[in-house]
C-alpha positions, 0 to 999 in steps of 0.5 A: 261803803265805809263812812270817813272817820272824819265824818263820823267824828263830826257827826258825834260832835254834833247835837244829835250825835251826842244824844246818840252817844249817850243812848247807845253808851247807856244800852251797852252799860246796862249790858256790861255794868262792871268791866273792872280788870277786863280788856275792852276792844272797840272795832270800827268806829266804837270810840264814842261808847268806850270812854265810860269803860276807861275808869274800870277796865284794865285796858281799852283800845280802838282798832279803826279799819284802813278803809275808814281812817283813823283819828287820835283817841282819846284826846288827852293822854296816851293814844289807844287808837290804831289803824288796822285790817279788820280781818288781821288785827295786830292782837294775840288770841284770846286777849280781849274780854269784851269787844264792841263792833260799830260802824263797821259790819254794815260797811265792810266787804269782809264780813266773815273775815272780820267776825272770825277775827273778833272770835279769834281775839275774844277771850273764851267766856268773853262777850261781843256787842255788835251795833247795826243799823235796824232795817226796820227803823227810820234811821236806816232809810235816811242819809243825814246820819252814818246809820243811813249808810251801808247794809242795815239788818233785821234782828233775824239777819244779824242773829243768823250772821253771828251764828254762821260765824261761831257766835251764840246770840245771848241778848238783843236790844233796840236803841234810837227811838227818836227821829234823826233830827236836830230839833232841840225839843226832840233832842230834849225829849230823847230819854222819854222817846227811849222809854216808850220805844223800848216798851212798845216799839222795840222793832222800829228802833234805829239800831240793833245791839246784839250781845254774843258769846263764842261758840268755843267747841264749834271753833276748836272743831273747825281748827282741828279739821283744818289742821288735819287737812294740812297734815299739821298740828293744831296751833295753841294761842297765847293771850296778851300778858296782863299789866304787872304780869 
């Protein structure tokens, strides 16, 4: 079941949500410290984690599924968010260098369709980051945050799911080791909780962040097989033209 976009916005505007934003965004920036000249896509409700990429990336856009809803983003300047079917993104093939999927994979009924569409728009050599609730963590067991809705995953389950959909996991990280509470004392101690959790309690993180690359040859073979069965040609996809090109 999808969490409404207004509820997601309100959560990230809260004190606890702001801490969540910093913790997860920090992990993503550790994974991708430099996105200069790249194109970054957020799929689902990934906008809380995208702002730090905007000063470096050539382009940052957000696609929010119709079942979730869409809100204007960013609040200032030109709008960079759009409503889209998560299985039919209005983007050319191989046009994005980095994709962040958040508040989406645990909610959609079209898991395979969403991941195959992410595979299609991700550039060869690009990277995908999936943020999902950890089945073993306390955040997935409580409904006072968006991470308590939908289907949580174990690290093994999300890795197998990505491999089954033509991605190769290359890294896995945990985040959100604080309990999901609005206690000011706990929130002030969030950095210490994160450091201890990452060192000793990685299994019990609130969310799992998996980084993956495309299985290019597997995807090419699949397209060729489908084309042969149809008696047609293998299509050649063209990427989005770069700014000034």
